[in-house]
C-alpha positions, 0 to 999 in steps of 0.5 A: 549921111552923104559925104560931099566933096569940098567945092574949093577943090574945083578949078574953072574947067572943072566947074565948066564941065559940071555946068555943061553936064548938068545942062546936058548929061548926054553931051559927048566928050568931044563936044564937051571938050570943044565947049571948054577948049580942051582936047577930048582925052583931057576932058575925059580924064577930068570927067573921070577924076570928077567921078572918082572924087565924088562930084559926079555920082550918077547919070540920071534920066528924070521923068517928064512933068 
């Protein structure tokens, strides 16, 4: 059974990051940072924290249908 993190741990910037990555997992840190009005190092740190906390577990390419 998978252990999912609690979504109430997320602030609005974390949610914006997750939404952007779900829409385009290949977006770069600089572009992502620009979209959510953060510096690239701050955006990168948040992405790493989301990975460490289990919100982001993998980056996957899906087959074309």
